[in-house]
Every structure is written in C-alpha cells, then in structure tokens.
C-alpha positions as CSV (number, residue, x, y, z in Angstrom):
1,X,-31.2,6.3,6.2
2,X,-30.0,8.2,3.2
3,X,-27.1,7.4,0.9
4,X,-25.3,10.6,2.1
5,X,-25.5,9.4,5.7
6,X,-24.1,6.1,4.8
7,X,-21.2,7.6,2.7
8,X,-20.4,10.1,5.5
9,X,-20.2,7.3,8.0
10,X,-17.9,5.3,5.7
11,X,-15.7,8.4,5.2
12,X,-15.5,8.7,9.0
13,X,-14.4,5.1,9.2
14,X,-11.7,5.7,6.7
15,X,-10.6,8.8,8.6
16,X,-10.4,6.9,11.8
17,X,-8.2,4.4,10.1
18,X,-5.8,7.1,9.0
19,X,-5.8,8.6,12.5
20,X,-4.9,5.2,14.0
21,X,-2.0,4.7,11.6
22,X,-0.7,8.1,12.1
23,X,-0.8,7.6,15.9
24,X,1.2,4.4,15.3
25,X,3.7,6.5,13.3
26,X,3.9,9.0,16.0
27,X,4.6,6.4,18.5
28,X,7.4,5.0,16.4
29,X,5.8,1.7,15.6
30,X,6.1,2.3,11.8
31,X,8.6,4.7,10.4
32,X,9.3,4.5,6.6
33,X,6.8,5.7,3.9
34,X,6.5,2.3,2.4
35,X,5.7,0.7,5.9
36,X,3.2,3.4,6.7
37,X,1.5,2.9,3.3
38,X,1.3,-0.8,3.8
39,X,-0.1,-0.5,7.3
40,X,-2.7,2.0,6.0
41,X,-3.8,-0.3,3.1
42,X,-4.0,-3.2,5.5
43,X,-6.0,-1.2,8.1
44,X,-8.5,-0.2,5.4
45,X,-8.9,-3.9,4.6
46,X,-9.7,-4.8,8.2
47,X,-12.0,-1.8,8.8
48,X,-14.2,-2.3,5.6
49,X,-14.2,-6.0,5.4
50,X,-17.9,-7.1,5.7
51,X,-18.5,-3.7,7.6
52,X,-22.3,-2.9,7.9
53,X,-22.8,0.9,7.5
54,X,-26.4,2.1,7.6
55,X,-28.2,0.5,4.6
56,X,-25.1,-0.4,2.8
57,X,-22.7,-3.4,3.0
58,X,-19.2,-2.1,2.5
59,X,-16.2,-4.4,1.7
60,X,-12.6,-3.6,1.1
61,X,-10.0,-5.9,-0.5
62,X,-6.3,-5.0,-0.5
63,X,-4.0,-6.3,-3.2
64,X,-0.4,-6.3,-2.5
65,X,1.8,-6.5,-5.6
66,X,4.9,-8.7,-6.0
67,X,8.4,-7.6,-5.6
68,X,9.7,-4.9,-8.0
69,X,8.4,-1.8,-6.2
70,X,11.1,0.5,-7.5
71,X,10.4,-0.4,-11.1
72,X,6.7,0.0,-10.7
73,X,6.8,3.3,-8.9
74,X,9.2,4.6,-11.6
75,X,6.6,3.8,-14.2
76,X,3.5,5.1,-12.4
77,X,4.8,7.6,-9.8
78,X,2.4,6.3,-7.3
79,X,2.7,4.4,-4.0
80,X,-1.0,3.7,-3.7
81,X,-3.8,2.9,-6.1
82,X,-7.3,3.1,-4.7
83,X,-10.3,1.9,-6.6
84,X,-13.8,2.4,-5.2
85,X,-17.1,1.1,-6.6
86,X,-20.6,1.6,-5.4
87,X,-23.9,0.0,-6.6
88,X,-27.0,1.1,-5.0
89,X,-30.6,2.0,-6.0
90,X,-29.6,5.8,-6.2
91,X,-25.9,5.7,-7.1
92,X,-23.7,3.6,-9.2
93,X,-20.0,4.2,-10.0
94,X,-16.6,2.6,-10.4
95,X,-13.5,4.9,-10.4
96,X,-10.0,5.2,-8.9
97,X,-7.2,7.5,-7.8
98,X,-3.5,7.4,-7.6
99,X,-1.6,8.5,-4.5
100,X,2.1,9.4,-3.8
101,X,3.0,9.5,-0.2
102,X,5.6,11.6,1.6
103,X,6.6,12.2,5.3
104,X,6.8,15.9,5.9
105,X,6.0,17.7,9.1
106,X,4.0,20.9,9.3
107,X,6.2,23.9,8.7
108,X,9.1,21.6,7.8
109,X,10.2,22.6,4.2
110,X,11.1,19.8,1.8
111,X,14.7,19.8,0.7
112,X,15.0,20.9,-3.0
113,X,15.9,17.3,-4.0
114,X,12.8,15.8,-2.3
115,X,10.6,18.5,-3.8
116,X,12.0,17.9,-7.3
117,X,11.3,14.2,-6.8
118,X,7.8,14.7,-5.7
119,X,7.0,17.1,-8.6
120,X,8.4,14.5,-11.0
121,X,6.3,11.7,-9.5
122,X,3.2,14.0,-9.5
123,X,3.7,14.6,-13.2
124,X,4.1,10.9,-13.8
125,X,0.8,10.3,-12.1
126,X,-0.9,13.1,-13.9
127,X,0.1,11.6,-17.2
128,X,-2.0,8.7,-16.4
129,X,-4.9,10.4,-14.7
130,X,-5.9,13.8,-13.4
131,X,-7.3,11.9,-10.3
132,X,-4.0,12.0,-8.7
133,X,-3.1,13.0,-5.1
134,X,-0.5,13.4,-2.4
135,X,-0.8,12.1,1.0
136,X,1.5,13.8,3.6
137,X,2.1,11.6,6.5
138,X,2.8,13.8,9.6
139,X,2.9,12.7,13.2
140,X,0.1,15.0,14.1
141,X,-2.2,13.9,11.2
142,X,-2.2,13.0,7.5
143,X,-3.2,15.6,4.9
144,X,-4.2,15.2,1.4
145,X,-3.5,17.4,-1.6
146,X,-4.0,17.5,-5.4
147,X,-1.0,16.3,-7.4
148,X,-1.7,18.9,-10.0
149,X,-1.5,21.7,-7.5
150,X,1.7,20.3,-6.0
151,X,3.3,19.8,-9.3
152,X,2.9,23.5,-10.1
153,X,3.7,24.9,-6.7
154,X,7.1,26.3,-5.5
155,X,6.0,26.1,-1.9
156,X,8.3,23.5,-0.1
157,X,5.8,23.2,2.8
158,X,4.1,20.2,1.7
159,X,1.7,20.1,4.6
160,X,0.5,23.5,3.8
161,X,-0.1,22.4,0.1
162,X,-2.1,19.4,1.2
163,X,-5.2,21.2,2.3
164,X,-7.7,18.3,2.8
165,X,-8.2,16.3,6.0
166,X,-8.6,12.5,5.4
167,X,-12.3,12.9,6.2
168,X,-12.7,15.4,3.4
169,X,-10.7,13.4,1.0
170,X,-12.7,10.2,1.6
171,X,-16.0,12.0,1.7
172,X,-15.3,13.5,-1.8
173,X,-14.1,10.1,-3.1
174,X,-17.1,8.1,-1.7
175,X,-19.8,10.5,-2.7
176,X,-18.4,10.8,-6.3
177,X,-16.8,14.2,-7.1
178,X,-13.2,12.9,-7.3
179,X,-11.9,9.8,-9.1
180,X,-11.3,8.6,-12.7
181,X,-13.9,6.3,-14.2
182,X,-11.3,5.0,-16.6
183,X,-9.6,3.4,-13.7
184,X,-11.5,0.1,-13.3
185,X,-10.9,-3.2,-11.6
186,X,-9.8,-4.3,-15.1
187,X,-7.1,-1.6,-15.2
188,X,-5.5,-2.4,-11.8
189,X,-2.9,-4.6,-13.4
190,X,-2.1,-2.0,-15.9
191,X,-1.6,0.6,-13.2
192,X,0.6,-1.3,-10.7
193,X,1.5,0.3,-7.4
194,X,3.0,-1.1,-4.3
195,X,-0.2,-1.2,-2.5
196,X,-3.6,-1.4,-4.0
197,X,-6.9,-0.9,-2.3
198,X,-10.4,-1.6,-3.6
199,X,-13.6,-0.5,-1.9
200,X,-16.9,-2.0,-3.0
201,X,-20.4,-1.3,-1.8
202,X,-23.9,-2.8,-2.5
203,X,-27.1,-2.1,-0.9
204,X,-28.8,-4.9,1.1
205,X,-31.8,-5.1,-1.1
206,X,-29.8,-5.7,-4.3
207,X,-26.9,-7.5,-2.8
C-alpha cells in the first residue's frame, strides 16, 4: 500500500467524523459553536486513537485547555489548533494550523457585526501564521476556507467563501501542502486555543 493511499484513507476517516458531528448538530444534540468544536475535537480523538490505516499507525490526542477561553481567543483569534505529525520511510513532517469556527447556513448572509468579528479574528490568526482557516458549521455539511481569503472578502455568504469540503481539507493537511512547520508540539502552549488536536503517525516498521 502506498503512503498516498494511507493518507487518503485517514482523510476519509476525518471527513466521516465531521459528517457525524454535523449530523448531531442537525439533530439538535449540539448547538453552540464551542460545543460543536469540542465534540469535533473529541470525536477526532476517538476515531484516530490507535487506528490502524493501511501500513500506518495513526493516533490522535486531544488536549483541552483550562478555563479562560475568552482571554485566549482574544489573543489568538482561533477556536481550534490542530497539529499533525507524520514519520514514515518516505515522508516526515510536523506542522499545525489555526481554525476559527462559525455557524452560518448556505445562502444565509452574516450580519455585518458577525462578519466584522470574523474578519478581525482571521487577521489575528494570520498575524501568527498564514496557515489559518475557517470552519463553517452548517446543518447540511461543514465547509473549510482560507482565513486570508475571508479576511479580504466583502462577501457575507460564508459558506460560499469556504470552498473546501472536509475531505479536501484533511487530504491537503495530511499529505503536506498546508500547515505551518513553525507550529510544533513545543509551541502548543504558546498558541493556546479552546480545543487542541494533535495527530501523529508512524509506520509499523519504524514504530
């Protein structure tokens, strides 16, 4: 099995997690952005913990921060900090992304105040790293968009601005094109966010 096959499978697993949480949101089991983000982070932990995918062993640890979310978010602009590392015979990396989450349905324009707040938070994240994104939680599906695009857009239809599916986002993250190598496990505490997710992967031979 190739590394691309394993990464695609892992991305598919992450996308399934997102689908399940958005289904729970649609059913009314979770409602607030903070709760959805926490459920999403926790579900990643369950899905990837000791998960065997092709010739890789993937694991995911979720680190929840202590109280003080508002102060942290005001400093970072993010709701979620994702760190992913991979160490195989063919590919080695360690990197991270910042994510701000909003709940906006397709075709539903953000109110000017919400848009202004989102733009401000995108700019905060971008001051830390260009590897910053927005997750739009919608009852049909979640979409992912570049914080730099959203920060510069006058379009109040957030779902339209978030052009990637979860599968595409995690595929790009896992296979390497997106993510900031300056964000390492050592920098997690210096980039606090309400929920922090770390993915790690090693091949079976090297352990």
